[in-house]
Structure formats: structure tokens, C-alpha cells
C-alpha positions as CSV (number, residue, x, y, z in Angstrom):
1,M,7.9,-6.0,-0.4
2,R,11.3,-7.2,-1.4
3,R,9.8,-8.2,-4.6
4,T,8.3,-4.9,-5.2
5,A,11.1,-3.1,-4.4
6,L,13.3,-5.3,-6.7
7,A,10.5,-4.7,-9.5
8,G,10.9,-1.3,-9.4
9,S,14.7,-1.0,-8.9
10,V,14.8,-3.3,-12.1
11,A,12.3,-0.8,-13.8
12,A,14.6,2.0,-12.8
13,V,17.9,0.9,-14.2
14,L,16.2,-0.4,-17.7
15,A,14.7,3.2,-18.1
16,A,17.9,4.6,-17.5
17,A,19.6,2.2,-20.1
18,A,17.0,2.8,-22.5
19,A,17.3,6.4,-22.3
20,T,20.9,6.2,-22.8
21,G,19.8,4.4,-26.0
22,W,17.5,7.1,-27.2
23,A,20.1,9.7,-26.7
24,V,22.7,7.9,-28.6
25,A,20.0,7.3,-31.2
26,S,19.3,11.1,-31.5
27,A,23.2,12.2,-31.4
28,D,23.7,10.1,-34.5
29,G,23.4,12.9,-36.9
30,D,21.5,12.4,-40.0
31,E,22.0,9.1,-41.1
32,R,19.9,7.9,-38.1
33,R,16.7,9.1,-36.8
34,A,15.7,9.0,-33.2
35,T,12.9,6.4,-32.6
36,P,9.8,8.6,-32.1
37,V,8.2,8.7,-28.9
38,P,4.4,7.1,-28.9
39,A,1.2,8.6,-28.2
40,A,-0.4,7.8,-24.7
41,D,-3.3,6.1,-27.0
42,S,-0.8,4.0,-29.2
43,A,-0.7,0.3,-29.4
44,D,3.0,0.6,-28.2
45,A,1.9,2.3,-25.0
46,G,-1.2,0.1,-24.5
47,F,0.6,-3.0,-25.1
48,A,3.5,-2.1,-22.2
49,R,0.6,-1.1,-19.8
50,D,-1.5,-4.3,-20.1
51,M,1.0,-6.7,-21.0
52,A,3.0,-5.1,-17.4
53,V,-0.2,-6.4,-15.6
54,H,-0.6,-9.3,-17.4
55,H,2.9,-10.5,-16.3
56,Q,2.8,-9.6,-12.8
57,Q,-0.4,-12.1,-12.4
58,A,1.8,-14.8,-13.6
59,V,4.5,-13.7,-11.5
60,E,2.3,-14.1,-8.3
61,M,0.9,-17.3,-9.4
62,S,4.6,-18.6,-9.9
63,Y,5.7,-17.3,-6.5
64,V,2.6,-19.4,-5.2
65,V,2.9,-22.6,-6.6
66,R,6.9,-22.7,-5.8
67,D,5.3,-22.5,-2.0
68,R,2.4,-25.5,-2.2
69,T,4.6,-28.0,-4.1
70,D,8.0,-30.1,-3.8
71,D,8.1,-31.0,-7.3
72,E,11.3,-29.7,-8.9
73,E,10.1,-29.7,-12.4
74,V,7.0,-27.4,-11.5
75,R,9.1,-25.2,-9.1
76,R,11.8,-24.9,-12.1
77,L,9.3,-23.8,-14.6
78,A,7.6,-21.3,-11.9
79,Y,10.8,-19.8,-11.2
80,D,11.6,-19.7,-14.9
81,I,8.5,-17.9,-15.6
82,A,8.8,-15.8,-12.7
83,Q,11.9,-14.3,-13.5
84,T,11.3,-13.9,-17.2
85,Q,8.0,-12.3,-16.9
86,A,9.3,-9.9,-13.6
87,N,12.0,-9.0,-16.2
88,Q,10.2,-7.9,-19.3
89,R,8.0,-6.2,-17.0
90,G,10.8,-3.9,-15.8
91,M,11.4,-3.3,-19.5
92,L,7.5,-2.5,-20.2
93,L,7.6,-0.4,-17.6
94,G,11.2,1.4,-18.0
95,W,9.8,2.3,-21.7
96,L,6.7,4.1,-20.2
97,D,8.8,6.1,-17.9
98,L,11.1,6.8,-20.8
99,W,8.5,7.8,-23.1
100,E,6.9,9.9,-20.1
101,L,3.7,8.1,-20.4
102,P,1.1,7.2,-17.9
103,K,1.0,3.4,-16.5
104,V,-2.7,3.7,-16.3
105,S,-5.2,4.6,-18.5
106,A,-9.0,5.4,-18.1
107,D,-9.1,3.2,-21.4
108,P,-10.6,-0.2,-20.6
109,P,-7.8,-2.9,-21.0
110,M,-7.1,-4.2,-24.7
111,S,-8.5,-0.8,-26.3
112,W,-5.0,-0.6,-28.4
113,M,-6.3,-4.0,-29.6
114,G,-9.7,-2.7,-30.6
115,M,-11.3,-4.6,-27.9
116,R,-12.9,-1.3,-26.5
117,H,-16.0,-2.6,-26.4
118,A,-15.0,-6.2,-24.7
119,P,-17.2,-7.1,-21.9
120,A,-15.3,-6.1,-18.6
121,G,-13.5,-9.1,-16.9
122,E,-14.7,-10.5,-13.7
123,D,-13.5,-11.3,-10.3
124,G,-9.9,-9.5,-10.9
125,A,-9.8,-11.2,-14.7
126,L,-8.8,-7.6,-16.1
127,M,-7.8,-9.5,-19.5
128,P,-8.0,-12.6,-21.7
129,G,-6.1,-15.8,-19.8
130,M,-5.9,-13.9,-16.8
131,A,-7.1,-15.7,-13.5
132,T,-9.9,-14.6,-11.4
133,D,-9.2,-13.8,-7.6
134,A,-11.4,-17.0,-6.8
135,E,-8.7,-18.8,-8.9
136,M,-5.8,-17.1,-7.3
137,A,-7.4,-18.2,-3.8
138,R,-8.0,-21.4,-4.7
139,L,-4.5,-22.0,-5.8
140,G,-3.3,-20.8,-2.4
141,R,-5.1,-23.4,-0.7
142,L,-4.1,-26.2,-2.5
143,N,-0.8,-28.5,-2.5
144,G,0.8,-31.3,-4.1
145,R,-0.3,-32.5,-7.2
146,Q,-3.5,-30.8,-7.1
147,A,-1.3,-27.2,-7.1
148,E,0.8,-28.6,-9.7
149,V,-2.0,-29.3,-12.1
150,F,-4.0,-26.2,-11.4
151,Y,-1.3,-24.0,-11.8
152,L,-0.3,-25.8,-15.0
153,Q,-3.9,-25.2,-16.2
154,L,-4.2,-21.7,-15.2
155,M,-0.9,-20.8,-16.5
156,T,-1.6,-22.6,-19.7
157,D,-4.9,-19.9,-20.1
158,H,-2.7,-17.0,-18.9
159,H,-0.2,-17.8,-21.8
160,R,-2.9,-18.3,-24.6
161,G,-3.7,-14.4,-23.4
162,G,-0.6,-13.1,-23.6
163,V,0.5,-14.8,-26.8
164,H,-2.9,-13.0,-28.1
165,M,-1.9,-9.7,-27.0
166,A,1.6,-10.1,-28.0
167,E,0.8,-11.1,-31.5
168,G,-1.8,-8.1,-31.4
169,C,1.6,-5.9,-30.5
170,V,3.5,-7.5,-33.6
171,R,0.8,-6.5,-35.9
172,A,0.1,-2.8,-34.5
173,C,3.1,-1.6,-32.6
174,E,5.3,0.9,-34.3
175,V,8.4,0.7,-32.3
176,E,10.8,-1.8,-33.5
177,A,12.1,-2.8,-29.6
178,G,8.5,-3.1,-28.7
179,R,7.9,-5.9,-31.7
180,R,10.9,-7.4,-31.1
181,L,10.1,-8.1,-27.3
182,A,6.4,-9.3,-28.6
183,R,8.0,-11.8,-30.9
184,G,9.9,-13.2,-28.2
185,M,6.9,-13.4,-25.9
186,V,5.0,-15.4,-28.7
187,E,7.7,-17.9,-29.5
188,G,8.5,-18.3,-25.5
189,Q,4.9,-18.8,-24.4
190,Q,4.1,-21.2,-27.2
191,S,6.9,-23.1,-26.2
192,E,6.3,-23.1,-22.6
193,I,2.2,-24.2,-23.8
194,R,3.6,-27.2,-25.3
195,L,6.0,-28.0,-22.3
196,M,3.1,-27.5,-19.9
197,A,0.8,-29.7,-21.9
198,D,3.2,-32.5,-21.6
199,M,3.6,-32.0,-18.0
200,L,-0.5,-32.1,-17.6
201,R,-0.4,-35.4,-19.4
202,A,2.2,-37.0,-17.2
203,R,-0.2,-35.9,-14.2
204,G,-3.1,-37.3,-15.2
205,A,-4.6,-33.9,-16.7
206,A,-5.1,-31.6,-19.5
207,A,-5.3,-28.0,-20.1
208,R,-9.0,-26.6,-19.8
209,P,-11.0,-26.1,-23.1
């Protein structure tokens, strides 16, 4: 509950800060025009909604593994991922508040990327890269090196899916702040994928195909 409250507070603060930025942009006169509010079915809104859900699972996964291992390297990575993605999730939800757009949609996930007719995810894996409910339950039962390896494999898959989605926003989103955040996600998660490959090799394992 503490993490839920914190995430809500972060979203509220970021929404307020973003609203101030939009107001300043609107008051600049003829030389600068305010960024238009995207439509509910736009790539900007779809990316914000879907990536917020995607990020939430990465945060949960990272907190789970921190309770299942004493390895400082894995615990440090998990903490960094949880903090980064919780902050980014707050930004995404804050934008939706600012735009006065719903945080959920009747459209299937990834519709904004032209994947409206993609097969529905199974067992809780709503989007590419997301772990299933069974995989999350298994992670919660493992300990030590087994938990470390499975977490690194799951998070590698998760990042691959996140990179795919962020690249879609870079191509299709119209709000510059969203494209800038998406570019940062691509760079950051690709770097962490390479790091996790090294960590898996050190543990005698590899990413899943």
C-alpha cells in the first residue's frame, strides 16, 4: 500500500508540474504555441497507458527478487529498475491526467502501434515481454541463484518488449516530451539488456531465445 500511495503521489506531483509547463507555454504569446492535447486514441495516449502497465510489472518483479536473494549486484539492478520505471510511470500517468484522458481503454493493448488484431496475451501477459502470472508466481517461490537467473531472464524479455513499444512511440508519437522519454527508454533498456547478458553469463546461464 505504501508503494501504491507513493506512486499516486508522484503522479499527482508530476501532473501538477506538467500543467504548469503547459500553462507557461500557452502564455508565451505568438512566438511559441502550446503543445496540442493528443486525442484519446492517439499514439501518445496509447503509449502512456500501455507503458504505464508494462512498467508496473517491472517494478513488482524487481521488488520480488530483492526479497529472494542476498546478491548485491542483482539487488542493486532491481532497485535501479524499480526506481526508474516507477518514476517514468508517474510521468506517463501525470500526462494522462494533464490531458484529461482516461487511463484505460476499451481497445486492445498496442492498438496505437497498429497491433489491434494481435492475439490477446495469455495468463496476465498483456503485452510483448510481459511475464505471465505463472512466471511471476514462480519467481516468488525461488531463492538465491535460481531467483537471480529467472529474474534476469524475465527482465531481459520485459526490456525487449519495452524497447519495441518505445521505438513505436519514437516513430508515431507527436508530443515531443513523449518522444524524448521514449528515446531515453530505448537507450537505457538496451544498456540494461547488455548488462543482464553479462550477469547471466557470470551465473552460467543465458537469456531465453
